[in-house]
NUBA-950505 format. One line per 2 residues: their letters; for each residue x, y, z of N, C-alpha, C, CB. Coordinates in nm, 2 decimals, decimal comma. Glycine has a CB too. Layout:
// NUBA-950505
a) X/Y/Z/X/Y/Z/X/Y/Z/X/Y/Z | ...
END
This chain:
// NUBA-950505
mp) 10,07/10,11/9,10/9,92/10,09/9,15/9,92/9,96/9,23/9,81/10,08/9,03 | 9,85/9,98/9,36/9,85/9,89/9,47/9,76/9,76/9,41/9,78/9,96/9,62
sv) 9,78/9,64/9,45/9,71/9,53/9,41/9,57/9,54/9,47/9,78/9,41/9,46 | 9,47/9,48/9,42/9,34/9,49/9,48/9,33/9,43/9,64/9,24/9,40/9,38
ks) 9,41/9,33/9,64/9,42/9,26/9,78/9,49/9,36/9,88/9,52/9,12/9,78 | 9,58/9,46/9,84/9,63/9,54/9,94/9,55/9,68/9,96/9,77/9,57/9,89
vk) 9,45/9,69/9,89/9,35/9,80/9,92/9,26/9,78/10,01/9,28/9,83/9,81 | 9,23/9,87/10,12/9,16/9,84/10,23/9,03/9,91/10,22/9,24/9,89/10,36
pi) 8,91/9,85/10,25/8,79/9,90/10,24/8,77/10,03/10,31/8,70/9,81/10,29 | 8,69/10,13/10,25/8,68/10,26/10,32/8,56/10,25/10,41/8,66/10,38/10,21
rf) 8,58/10,27/10,55/8,48/10,26/10,65/8,48/10,38/10,72/8,49/10,15/10,74 | 8,37/10,46/10,71/8,35/10,58/10,78/8,28/10,59/10,92/8,28/10,66/10,70
yr) 8,31/10,66/11,00/8,26/10,66/11,15/8,11/10,67/11,13/8,33/10,79/11,25 | 8,05/10,57/11,20/7,90/10,56/11,19/7,84/10,56/11,04/7,85/10,68/11,27
ek) 7,94/10,51/10,95/7,90/10,51/10,81/7,87/10,63/10,74/7,79/10,43/10,80 | 7,89/10,75/10,81/7,87/10,88/10,73/7,94/11,00/10,78/7,73/10,91/10,72
fl) 8,03/10,98/10,85/8,12/11,09/10,91/8,27/11,08/10,88/8,10/11,09/11,08 | 8,36/11,18/10,86/8,48/11,18/10,88/8,52/11,23/11,01/8,54/11,25/10,78
ia) 8,62/11,22/11,06/8,67/11,26/11,19/8,77/11,37/11,18/8,74/11,13/11,26 | 8,75/11,50/11,20/8,87/11,58/11,18/8,92/11,63/11,34/8,83/11,72/11,08
cy) 9,04/11,64/11,35/9,11/11,68/11,48/9,19/11,81/11,46/9,22/11,56/11,54 | 9,18/11,89/11,57/9,23/12,03/11,56/9,31/12,03/11,69/9,11/12,15/11,55
de) 9,40/12,13/11,72/9,47/12,14/11,83/9,40/12,25/11,90/9,61/12,17/11,81 | 9,46/12,30/12,03/9,41/12,42/12,10/9,40/12,55/12,03/9,48/12,44/12,22
dd) 9,49/12,55/11,92/9,50/12,69/11,84/9,42/12,67/11,72/9,65/12,73/11,80 | 9,33/12,57/11,71/9,24/12,56/11,59/9,30/12,53/11,46/9,15/12,68/11,57
dl) 9,44/12,47/11,48/9,49/12,42/11,37/9,48/12,28/11,33/9,62/12,45/11,38 | 9,44/12,24/11,20/9,42/12,10/11,18/9,53/12,01/11,20/9,38/12,08/11,06
it) 9,48/11,90/11,26/9,59/11,80/11,29/9,60/11,68/11,18/9,57/11,73/11,45 | 9,46/11,64/11,16/9,46/11,53/11,08/9,30/11,52/11,06/9,53/11,40/11,15
vc) 9,27/11,43/10,95/9,13/11,39/10,91/9,14/11,24/10,88/9,08/11,48/10,79 | 9,06/11,18/10,96/9,07/11,03/10,94/8,92/10,96/10,91/9,12/10,96/11,08
dn) 8,93/10,86/10,84/8,80/10,79/10,80/8,72/10,73/10,92/8,83/10,67/10,69 | 8,78/10,67/11,01/8,73/10,60/11,13/8,81/10,59/11,26/8,71/10,48/11,09
vy) 8,75/10,53/11,35/8,83/10,54/11,49/8,95/10,45/11,46/8,73/10,48/11,63 | 8,96/10,35/11,41/9,07/10,28/11,38/9,20/10,34/11,32/9,03/10,18/11,29
dl) 9,17/10,41/11,21/9,27/10,49/11,16/9,31/10,60/11,26/9,23/10,55/11,04 | 9,23/10,68/11,33/9,26/10,77/11,44/9,35/10,70/11,55/9,12/10,80/11,50
si) 9,30/10,58/11,59/9,39/10,54/11,70/9,53/10,49/11,66/9,32/10,43/11,76 | 9,55/10,48/11,52/9,69/10,46/11,46/9,75/10,59/11,47/9,69/10,40/11,31
ef) 9,69/10,68/11,42/9,75/10,82/11,41/9,80/10,88/11,54/9,65/10,92/11,35 | 9,72/10,86/11,64/9,76/10,91/11,77/9,83/10,80/11,85/9,65/10,97/11,84
nf) 9,85/10,70/11,81/9,92/10,58/11,87/9,84/10,54/12,00/10,08/10,61/11,91 | 9,73/10,53/12,00/9,63/10,50/12,12/9,58/10,35/12,09/9,49/10,62/12,14
ew) 9,54/10,27/12,20/9,47/10,15/12,17/9,34/10,19/12,12/9,47/10,05/12,30 | 9,28/10,09/12,03/9,16/10,11/11,97/9,05/10,13/12,05/9,13/10,03/11,90
ry) 9,04/10,05/12,16/8,93/10,06/12,26/8,94/10,20/12,34/8,95/9,95/12,37 | 9,03/10,27/12,36/9,04/10,39/12,44/8,98/10,50/12,34/9,18/10,42/12,49
ma) 9,04/10,49/12,21/9,00/10,59/12,10/8,84/10,59/12,07/9,07/10,56/11,96 | 8,80/10,46/12,07/8,66/10,44/12,04/8,57/10,50/12,15/8,62/10,29/12,02
sa) 8,61/10,47/12,26/8,52/10,52/12,40/8,54/10,68/12,38/8,58/10,46/12,56 | 8,66/10,73/12,36/8,67/10,89/12,36/8,59/10,95/12,24/8,82/10,95/12,35
ic) 8,59/10,88/12,13/8,52/10,95/12,01/8,37/10,92/12,04/8,56/10,89/11,86 | 8,33/10,82/12,10/8,19/10,80/12,13/8,12/10,92/12,23/8,19/10,65/12,20
ri) 8,21/10,93/12,33/8,17/11,03/12,42/8,16/11,16/12,35/8,26/11,04/12,53 | 8,26/11,19/12,26/8,26/11,33/12,19/8,12/11,32/12,10/8,43/11,36/12,09
yr) 8,09/11,22/12,04/7,99/11,21/11,94/7,86/11,23/12,00/7,99/11,08/11,88 | 7,86/11,18/12,15/7,73/11,19/12,22/7,71/11,35/12,27/7,72/11,08/12,35
gd) 7,82/11,42/12,28/7,82/11,56/12,31/7,87/11,56/12,48/7,66/11,62/12,28 | 7,91/11,45/12,53/7,95/11,46/12,67/8,08/11,52/12,68/7,96/11,32/12,74
rn) 8,15/11,55/12,58/8,28/11,63/12,57/8,32/11,66/12,43/8,40/11,55/12,64 | 8,42/11,75/12,41/8,43/11,78/12,27/8,60/11,78/12,23/8,37/11,94/12,24
ff) 8,66/11,70/12,33/8,82/11,69/12,30/8,85/11,56/12,38/8,92/11,83/12,34 | 8,97/11,51/12,32/9,06/11,41/12,40/9,20/11,46/12,42/9,07/11,26/12,33
mn) 9,26/11,39/12,52/9,40/11,44/12,56/9,51/11,35/12,48/9,42/11,41/12,73 | 9,61/11,42/12,41/9,72/11,35/12,36/9,84/11,43/12,39/9,72/11,34/12,21
kg) 9,92/11,35/12,47/10,06/11,41/12,53/10,03/11,53/12,60/10,17/11,43/12,42 | 9,93/11,54/12,69/9,91/11,65/12,76/9,85/11,78/12,69/10,03/11,68/12,82
rk) 9,80/11,75/12,58/9,73/11,87/12,49/9,59/11,83/12,46/9,82/11,90/12,35 | 9,51/11,92/12,45/9,38/11,88/12,41/9,37/11,88/12,25/9,27/11,99/12,47
vy) 9,30/11,78/12,21/9,26/11,75/12,07/9,12/11,76/12,05/9,30/11,61/12,02 | 9,08/11,86/11,99/8,94/11,88/11,95/8,90/11,81/11,83/8,90/12,02/11,94
vh) 8,77/11,74/11,84/8,72/11,66/11,73/8,60/11,73/11,69/8,70/11,50/11,77 | 8,59/11,73/11,54/8,47/11,75/11,47/8,44/11,66/11,37/8,48/11,87/11,41
fi) 8,30/11,64/11,36/8,26/11,53/11,26/8,22/11,60/11,14/8,15/11,43/11,32 | 8,27/11,55/11,04/8,24/11,61/10,89/8,13/11,51/10,83/8,37/11,61/10,79
al) 8,01/11,56/10,82/7,91/11,47/10,77/7,93/11,44/10,61/7,77/11,53/10,79 | 7,93/11,33/10,55/7,94/11,31/10,41/7,79/11,30/10,37/8,03/11,18/10,37
tp) 7,76/11,36/10,23/7,65/11,37/10,17/7,63/11,21/10,11/7,66/11,48/10,06 | 7,50/11,19/10,09/7,47/11,05/10,04/7,53/11,02/9,90/7,30/11,03/10,03
ae) 7,56/11,13/9,83/7,62/11,12/9,71/7,78/11,08/9,72/7,61/11,25/9,63 | 7,84/11,16/9,83/7,97/11,11/9,85/7,99/10,98/9,91/8,03/11,21/9,94
ra) 7,89/10,92/9,99/7,90/10,79/10,05/7,87/10,69/9,93/7,80/10,78/10,17 | 7,79/10,72/9,85/7,76/10,62/9,74/7,88/10,63/9,64/7,62/10,65/9,66
ky) 7,96/10,73/9,62/8,08/10,73/9,56/8,19/10,63/9,61/8,12/10,86/9,57 | 8,21/10,65/9,75/8,31/10,56/9,81/8,27/10,41/9,82/8,35/10,61/9,95
na) 8,13/10,39/9,81/8,09/10,26/9,83/8,11/10,18/9,70/7,93/10,26/9,88 | 8,08/10,26/9,59/8,11/10,21/9,45/8,26/10,19/9,43/8,07/10,32/9,33
ln) 8,34/10,28/9,48/8,49/10,24/9,49/8,52/10,12/9,56/8,57/10,36/9,55 | 8,47/10,09/9,67/8,49/9,98/9,74/8,45/9,85/9,66/8,42/9,98/9,85
qk) 8,33/9,86/9,61/8,27/9,75/9,52/8,37/9,69/9,42/8,13/9,80/9,44 | 8,42/9,83/9,35/8,50/9,79/9,24/8,63/9,75/9,29/8,50/9,90/9,15
ay) 8,69/9,78/9,38/8,81/9,75/9,44/8,81/9,60/9,47/8,83/9,83/9,56 | 8,69/9,54/9,51/8,68/9,41/9,55/8,62/9,32/9,47/8,61/9,41/9,66
qt) 8,59/9,34/9,35/8,53/9,26/9,25/8,65/9,19/9,20/8,46/9,33/9,13 | 8,62/9,04/9,17/8,73/8,96/9,12/8,71/8,94/8,97/8,73/8,83/9,20
END
C-alpha cells in the first residue's frame, strides 16, 4: 500500500470531467483525470495540451494531432455523487 505522501490528489478537468481519447477508428486510447495526466500520456508539454483541450472543450475543434494521427476527445461528466466520493477519498488520504 502506498504511503499517504505518495498518493497524489485527484483533480478532474474543470473539477467535473474525465477526458477520454479515441483514435480515428473510434477505439479507446486512454481516459485521464486531467490535462496534466493527459500531457504525460501523450508526451506533450502541459501548455500545449492545456491549449488543445481548452479549444476542444469550447467546441472550436474535437481532436488534437499526435504523431500524425487525430486523437478525438470526449468529456465524461461526473455526477455530484461521484465527485463527492473522490473528494472524500482525497480528504482521507491527506489527513494526518
